[in-house]
C-alpha positions as CSV (number, residue, x, y, z in Angstrom):
1,M,28.1,-8.3,2.5
2,G,26.5,-8.6,6.0
3,A,23.1,-10.1,6.7
4,N,21.6,-6.7,7.6
5,A,22.8,-5.2,4.4
6,L,21.2,-7.9,2.4
7,A,18.0,-7.5,4.3
8,A,18.0,-3.8,3.7
9,G,18.7,-4.4,0.1
10,A,15.7,-6.7,-0.1
11,L,13.5,-4.0,1.4
12,L,14.8,-1.5,-1.1
13,I,13.9,-3.9,-3.9
14,N,10.4,-4.1,-2.5
15,A,10.1,-0.3,-2.2
16,L,11.4,0.1,-5.7
17,L,8.9,-2.3,-7.2
18,W,6.0,-0.8,-5.3
19,G,7.2,2.7,-6.1
20,V,7.1,2.2,-9.8
21,S,4.0,-0.2,-9.8
22,W,1.8,2.8,-10.9
23,W,3.3,2.7,-14.4
24,P,2.4,-0.9,-15.3
25,F,-1.1,-0.4,-13.9
26,R,-1.5,2.6,-16.1
27,E,-0.1,0.7,-19.1
28,L,-2.6,-2.1,-18.5
29,Q,-5.4,0.4,-18.3
30,A,-4.3,1.8,-21.6
31,A,-4.3,-1.7,-23.0
32,G,-8.0,-2.2,-21.9
33,L,-7.6,-3.7,-18.4
34,H,-8.9,-1.5,-15.6
35,P,-6.7,-1.5,-12.5
36,L,-9.4,-3.4,-10.5
37,W,-9.5,-6.2,-13.0
38,A,-5.7,-6.2,-13.1
39,T,-5.4,-6.3,-9.3
40,A,-7.9,-9.2,-9.2
41,A,-6.1,-11.2,-11.9
42,V,-2.6,-10.6,-10.5
43,F,-3.5,-11.5,-6.9
44,L,-5.5,-14.6,-8.1
45,L,-2.4,-15.7,-10.0
46,V,-0.2,-15.2,-6.9
47,C,-2.7,-17.1,-4.7
48,G,-2.7,-20.0,-7.2
49,G,1.1,-20.1,-7.0
50,M,1.1,-20.0,-3.2
51,L,-1.4,-22.9,-3.0
52,A,0.6,-24.9,-5.6
53,F,3.7,-24.8,-3.4
54,R,2.1,-24.7,0.0
55,F,-1.5,-26.0,0.1
56,S,-1.4,-26.3,3.8
57,A,-1.7,-22.5,4.0
58,Y,-5.4,-22.9,2.8
59,K,-6.1,-25.2,5.7
60,A,-4.4,-22.9,8.1
61,L,-6.5,-20.0,6.8
62,L,-9.7,-21.9,7.3
63,A,-8.6,-22.8,10.8
64,N,-8.2,-19.2,11.7
65,P,-11.3,-17.4,10.5
66,V,-10.3,-14.1,12.3
67,L,-7.8,-13.7,9.4
68,W,-10.7,-12.8,7.1
69,W,-10.6,-9.4,8.8
70,L,-7.0,-9.1,7.7
71,A,-8.0,-10.2,4.2
72,L,-10.6,-7.4,4.1
73,A,-8.2,-4.7,5.3
74,S,-5.4,-5.8,3.0
75,G,-7.8,-6.0,0.1
76,A,-9.1,-2.5,0.7
77,T,-5.5,-1.3,0.9
78,N,-4.5,-2.7,-2.5
79,V,-7.7,-1.9,-4.3
80,S,-7.6,1.7,-3.1
81,F,-3.9,2.3,-3.8
82,N,-3.8,0.5,-7.2
83,W,-6.9,2.3,-8.4
84,A,-5.7,5.7,-7.1
85,V,-2.3,5.8,-8.8
86,T,-3.9,5.2,-12.2
87,V,-6.5,8.0,-12.0
88,G,-4.7,10.7,-9.9
89,D,-1.5,12.6,-9.6
90,V,1.0,9.9,-8.6
91,V,3.0,11.8,-6.0
92,R,-0.1,13.3,-4.5
93,V,-1.6,9.9,-4.1
94,V,1.5,8.4,-2.5
95,L,1.8,11.3,0.0
96,L,-1.8,10.9,1.1
97,F,-1.4,7.2,1.3
98,Y,1.7,7.6,3.5
99,L,-0.5,9.3,6.1
100,M,-0.6,5.7,7.4
101,P,1.8,6.3,10.3
102,A,-0.6,9.0,11.6
103,W,-3.6,6.8,11.1
104,A,-1.7,4.1,13.0
105,V,-1.8,6.2,16.2
106,L,-5.6,6.2,16.2
107,V,-6.0,2.6,15.0
108,A,-3.6,1.2,17.6
109,W,-5.6,3.1,20.3
110,L,-9.0,1.8,19.2
111,M,-7.9,-1.8,18.2
112,L,-5.0,-2.6,20.4
113,G,-5.7,-0.4,23.5
114,E,-2.4,1.5,23.0
115,R,-3.0,5.0,24.4
116,P,-1.2,7.6,22.3
117,T,1.8,9.4,23.9
118,Q,2.4,13.1,23.7
119,G,5.0,12.5,21.0
120,S,2.7,10.4,18.9
121,L,0.0,13.0,19.1
122,M,2.4,15.7,18.0
123,R,3.5,13.5,15.0
124,L,-0.2,13.1,14.2
125,L,-0.7,16.8,14.2
126,L,2.4,17.3,12.0
127,A,1.2,14.7,9.5
128,M,-2.3,16.3,9.4
129,A,-0.8,19.7,8.8
130,G,1.0,18.2,5.8
131,V,-2.1,16.6,4.5
132,L,-4.0,19.9,4.7
133,M,-1.3,21.6,2.6
134,V,-1.4,18.8,0.0
135,L,-5.2,18.9,-0.2
136,K,-5.5,22.7,-0.5
137,T,-5.5,23.6,-4.1
138,P,-5.7,27.1,-5.7
139,D,-9.2,26.2,-7.1
140,S,-10.6,25.1,-3.7
141,P,-11.2,27.4,-0.7
142,W,-11.0,24.4,1.7
143,P,-8.4,21.7,2.2
144,I,-10.6,18.7,1.4
145,P,-10.2,15.8,-1.0
146,Q,-10.6,17.1,-4.5
147,S,-11.1,13.8,-6.5
148,V,-11.8,10.1,-6.3
149,A,-8.0,9.6,-6.3
150,D,-7.7,11.6,-3.1
151,W,-10.4,9.6,-1.4
152,L,-8.9,6.3,-2.5
153,A,-5.4,7.3,-1.3
154,L,-6.7,8.3,2.1
155,T,-8.8,5.1,2.4
156,G,-5.8,3.1,1.3
157,G,-3.6,4.6,4.0
158,L,-6.2,4.0,6.7
159,S,-6.7,0.4,5.5
160,F,-2.9,-0.1,5.6
161,A,-2.8,1.1,9.2
162,I,-5.6,-1.3,10.1
163,T,-3.8,-4.1,8.2
164,N,-0.6,-3.5,10.3
165,A,-2.6,-3.5,13.5
166,L,-4.3,-6.8,12.6
167,L,-1.0,-8.4,11.7
168,R,0.2,-7.6,15.3
169,K,-3.1,-8.7,16.8
170,F,-3.1,-12.0,14.9
171,N,0.7,-12.7,15.1
172,H,-0.1,-16.0,16.8
173,T,-1.4,-17.4,13.5
174,P,0.8,-19.2,10.9
175,D,2.8,-16.9,8.6
176,S,1.6,-18.7,5.5
177,A,-2.1,-18.3,6.5
178,R,-1.6,-14.5,7.0
179,M,0.1,-14.2,3.7
180,L,-2.6,-16.1,1.8
181,A,-5.3,-14.0,3.6
182,M,-3.7,-10.8,2.4
183,F,-3.4,-11.9,-1.3
184,A,-6.8,-13.6,-1.2
185,G,-8.3,-10.4,0.2
186,G,-6.9,-8.4,-2.7
187,A,-8.2,-10.8,-5.2
188,V,-11.7,-11.2,-3.8
189,L,-12.3,-7.5,-3.0
190,A,-10.9,-6.3,-6.3
191,S,-13.1,-8.8,-8.1
192,A,-16.2,-7.8,-6.1
193,V,-15.7,-4.1,-6.6
194,A,-15.0,-4.6,-10.3
195,V,-18.1,-6.7,-10.8
196,A,-20.2,-4.1,-9.0
197,G,-18.7,-1.4,-11.2
198,L,-19.5,-3.4,-14.3
199,Y,-23.0,-4.0,-13.2
200,V,-23.7,-0.3,-12.7
201,Q,-21.8,0.5,-15.9
202,M,-19.0,2.4,-14.2
203,L,-16.3,0.0,-15.3
204,P,-15.7,-1.7,-18.7
205,A,-15.6,-5.5,-19.1
206,P,-12.2,-7.0,-18.6
207,S,-10.1,-7.2,-21.8
208,L,-6.5,-7.0,-22.6
209,Q,-4.8,-6.2,-25.9
210,S,-1.8,-8.2,-26.9
211,S,0.4,-5.2,-26.2
212,G,-0.4,-5.5,-22.5
213,I,0.3,-9.3,-22.0
214,A,4.0,-8.8,-21.4
215,V,3.2,-6.0,-18.9
216,F,0.8,-8.2,-17.1
217,I,3.3,-11.1,-16.8
218,G,6.0,-8.7,-15.7
219,L,3.7,-7.1,-13.0
220,S,2.8,-10.5,-11.7
221,L,6.4,-11.5,-11.4
222,A,7.2,-8.2,-9.7
223,F,4.6,-8.7,-7.0
224,V,6.0,-12.2,-6.3
225,I,9.5,-10.8,-6.1
226,S,8.5,-7.8,-4.0
227,N,6.6,-10.1,-1.5
228,L,9.6,-12.4,-1.2
229,A,11.9,-9.5,-0.7
230,L,9.6,-8.0,2.0
231,Q,9.4,-11.4,3.8
232,Y,13.2,-11.7,3.7
233,G,14.0,-8.2,4.8
234,A,11.3,-7.7,7.4
235,A,12.1,-11.0,9.1
236,R,15.7,-9.9,9.7
237,L,15.5,-6.2,10.6
238,T,13.6,-4.4,13.3
239,S,10.2,-3.0,12.4
240,S,11.6,0.6,12.9
241,T,14.4,-0.1,10.4
242,T,11.9,-1.6,8.0
243,S,9.7,1.5,8.2
244,L,12.7,3.8,7.5
245,V,13.8,1.8,4.5
246,M,10.2,1.5,3.1
247,L,10.0,5.3,3.1
248,T,12.3,5.2,0.1
249,E,9.2,4.2,-1.9
250,I,8.2,7.8,-1.9
251,L,11.6,8.7,-3.5
252,F,11.2,6.0,-6.2
253,T,7.6,7.0,-6.9
254,S,8.5,10.7,-7.1
255,A,11.6,10.1,-9.4
256,S,9.7,7.8,-11.8
257,A,6.7,10.2,-11.9
258,A,9.0,13.1,-12.6
259,L,10.7,11.2,-15.4
260,L,7.4,10.2,-17.0
261,G,5.5,13.5,-16.3
262,A,2.9,11.9,-14.1
263,A,3.0,14.3,-11.1
264,D,2.7,18.0,-10.1
265,F,5.7,19.2,-8.1
266,S,4.3,22.5,-6.8
267,P,5.7,24.1,-3.7
268,R,2.5,23.2,-1.9
269,I,3.0,19.5,-2.6
270,F,6.7,19.7,-1.7
271,W,6.2,21.4,1.7
272,G,3.1,19.4,2.6
273,G,4.8,16.2,1.5
274,S,7.8,17.1,3.6
275,L,5.7,17.3,6.7
276,I,4.1,13.9,6.0
277,V,7.4,12.3,5.4
278,L,8.9,13.9,8.5
279,A,6.1,12.6,10.7
280,A,6.6,9.1,9.3
281,L,10.3,9.4,9.9
282,L,9.9,10.6,13.5
283,A,7.4,7.7,14.1
284,A,10.0,5.2,12.9
285,L,12.8,6.7,15.0
286,A,10.6,6.9,18.1
287,H,9.7,3.2,17.6
288,N,13.3,2.4,17.4
289,K,14.1,4.3,20.5
290,S,11.4,2.4,22.4
291,G,13.2,-0.8,21.6
292,R,10.2,-2.5,20.3
């Protein structure tokens, strides 16, 4: 098997693990551990493992304070997505989250000075049309976010676009420092939001029944494996190919949600989602054509 095939396989593993991650988060919530507490605990565990094997990453992070912006954006991405998939329709959440390529057009313009092309603006309009179809429900006269899950999904997608822009902006910093910043951001922000929620009595105190211990350990290992797979695959394939392969996360999420009855597959969701996925696909193909 060629190196490219192995790299693509690694990315598929990453997409699969993220695509079905909603299920263990829901199981942990049923076992008494809110997704914010679960995110904080899992990411703290991963940070501890990273520092145990490469403590120099901590020094590199301190030497590059600009990476705390990356930590904030990455933390917002994970907090928003992990919370949204536990309280909302899974497929709807993932589709709204994958508006990220559309957000990226605006974010790259504002943060990196990359003026949008006519093609990128057309893809933005295509994605926005899909979002309006997804957001419009029979019970609402306007296509606006209908729930906390909708807002979290949209926030997560925007944060993900900012995260990708910051990764490009700070690509001169050490890889280990950027990775630690992203995990630390998830741990710190999830902890802060969870503590605030506990203080205003919106979230319960962290607790975990014995039935959830195995799920927690499995989820932690899955995140480590998915990160290793992403690092391996993304380092060996072009960013456009990586984007194309990562779109399979939507398929994995949809299939798992259908099997477990956690999603609404109405014609509106199908057609709106198709426009969002098409916009993301065209963005990846255009990136590949540009040779960057």
